[in-house]
C-alpha positions in Angstrom: 0.0 0.0 0.0 1.4 3.4 -1.0 1.3 6.0 1.8 0.8 9.6 0.4 1.6 12.5 2.7 0.8 16.2 2.2 3.7 18.6 2.5 2.7 21.5 4.8 3.2 24.9 3.2 4.4 23.5 -0.1 3.4 25.4 -3.2 2.6 23.7 -6.5 5.2 24.7 -9.2 2.6 24.5 -11.9 -0.6 26.2 -10.5 0.9 28.0 -7.5 -1.7 26.8 -5.0 -0.4 26.2 -1.5 -1.0 23.0 0.6 -2.1 20.8 -2.3 1.2 19.0 -2.9 1.6 15.4 -1.6 4.6 13.1 -1.6 4.8 9.4 -2.1 7.1 6.6 -3.3 6.4 4.6 -6.4 8.8 1.9 -7.7 11.7 3.3 -5.7 11.1 6.8 -7.1 10.1 9.8 -5.0 7.0 11.5 -6.6 5.3 14.8 -5.7 1.9 15.6 -7.2 -0.7 18.4 -6.9 -4.2 17.3 -6.0 -5.6 20.6 -7.4 -4.2 20.7 -11.0 -2.8 17.1 -11.4 0.9 18.2 -11.8 3.3 15.4 -11.0 7.1 14.9 -11.2 10.0 12.9 -9.8 11.9 14.4 -6.9 15.7 14.0 -6.8 16.9 12.2 -3.6 20.0 14.5 -3.4 19.4 17.6 -5.5 22.6 19.5 -6.5 23.0 23.1 -5.8 22.8 25.1 -9.0 24.2 28.7 -9.1 25.0 30.9 -6.1 23.4 30.7 -2.7 20.6 33.2 -2.2 21.2 36.3 -0.1 19.6 36.1 3.3 19.5 38.2 6.4 22.2 36.1 8.0 24.5 35.9 5.0 28.0 37.2 5.5 30.8 38.0 3.0 34.0 36.1 3.0 34.2 32.6 4.5 30.5 32.4 5.5 31.3 32.8 9.2 29.5 35.1 11.6 31.1 38.5 12.2 32.7 38.9 15.6 33.3 42.1 17.5 36.9 43.3 17.2 38.6 46.1 19.0 39.1 48.0 15.7 35.3 48.2 15.1 35.1 51.1 17.6 32.5 49.5 19.8 31.3 51.7 22.7 29.4 50.7 25.8 26.2 52.7 26.5 25.1 53.0 30.1 21.6 54.0 31.1 21.4 56.1 34.3 18.5 56.4 36.7 17.4 59.9 37.6 
C-alpha cells in the first residue's frame, strides 16, 4: 500500500496553490503531485545546488562565518542612568 503525505506549506510549481502537494514513493522513485491541478514529477533524492546561494539576512561576506566584534570596530558601551 502506498502512503501519500501532504507537505505542509508547499506550493505547486505549476498552479501556485499552497497546501495541495503530496509526496509518495512509487517503484523506488520519490514522486510529488498536486491534487488541485494534477501536476506530477519525480523528486531527486539528493538535489545538486545550482548557481549561487541566495542572499539572506544572516549571509556574510567572506568565509561564511558570523562576524565577531573586534577592537578595531570602535564598539562603545552605552550606560543608562537612573534619575
